[in-house]
C-alpha positions in Angstrom: 0.3 6.1 -3.7 -0.2 7.6 -7.3 -2.1 5.5 -9.7 0.7 5.1 -12.2 3.2 4.4 -9.3 0.9 1.7 -8.1 0.8 0.1 -11.6 4.6 0.1 -11.7 4.8 -1.3 -8.4 2.4 -4.2 -9.0 4.1 -4.8 -12.3 7.4 -5.2 -10.5 5.8 -7.8 -8.2 5.7 -10.1 -11.3 9.5 -10.0 -11.8 11.8 -12.7 -10.3 13.5 -11.6 -7.1 16.7 -11.1 -8.6 15.2 -8.7 -11.1 13.2 -7.0 -8.5 16.5 -6.4 -6.5 18.1 -5.0 -9.5 15.3 -2.6 -10.3 15.3 -1.5 -6.6 19.1 -0.8 -6.9 18.7 1.1 -10.2 16.0 3.3 -8.6 18.0 3.9 -5.5 20.9 4.8 -7.6 18.8 7.3 -9.7 17.8 9.0 -6.5 21.4 9.2 -5.2 22.5 10.7 -8.6 19.7 13.2 -8.7 21.8 16.4 -8.8 18.8 18.7 -9.3 17.6 18.2 -5.8 18.6 20.9 -3.3 19.1 19.5 0.2 17.3 22.4 1.7 14.2 21.6 -0.5 14.4 17.8 0.5 14.7 18.8 4.2 11.7 21.2 3.9 9.8 18.3 2.2 10.6 15.9 4.9 9.5 18.3 7.6 6.2 19.0 5.9 5.7 15.2 5.6 6.3 14.7 9.3 4.2 17.4 10.2 1.3 16.0 8.1 1.8 12.5 9.6 1.7 13.9 13.1 -1.4 15.8 12.4 -3.1 12.6 11.1 -2.0 10.6 14.2 -3.2 13.4 16.4 -6.6 13.5 14.7 -7.0 9.8 15.0 -7.1 9.5 11.1 -4.6 6.7 11.2 -4.1 3.7 13.4 -0.4 3.1 14.7 0.7 -0.5 14.5 3.7 -1.9 16.1 6.8 -3.1 13.7 6.1 -6.8 14.5 2.4 -6.5 13.4 3.4 -4.5 10.4 5.8 -7.1 9.2 3.2 -9.9 9.9 0.6 -7.9 7.7 3.1 -7.3 4.8 4.2 -10.9 4.7 0.8 -12.0 4.6 -0.2 -9.5 1.8 2.9 -10.5 -0.3 2.0 -14.2 0.3 -1.6 -13.6 -1.1 -0.1 -11.8 -4.2 2.2 -14.7 -4.8 -0.4 -17.5 -4.3 
């Protein structure tokens, strides 16, 4: 995650839940309304991202974690931030 993006996300954690939800909706809407994006470019970017991730897994650069464990880790991380 880019440093500026990480700062924005961390700042968002300080918002009350209703405002975080509204911010998420507005961000999603801005993506949906982005008329400058060409679907072929988007598809190419996703293919490249998937190729990169498969390579990381194949090289052993990342450790795969099942969904239940991921949710447990995320919940614990969020709980620590709000403690």
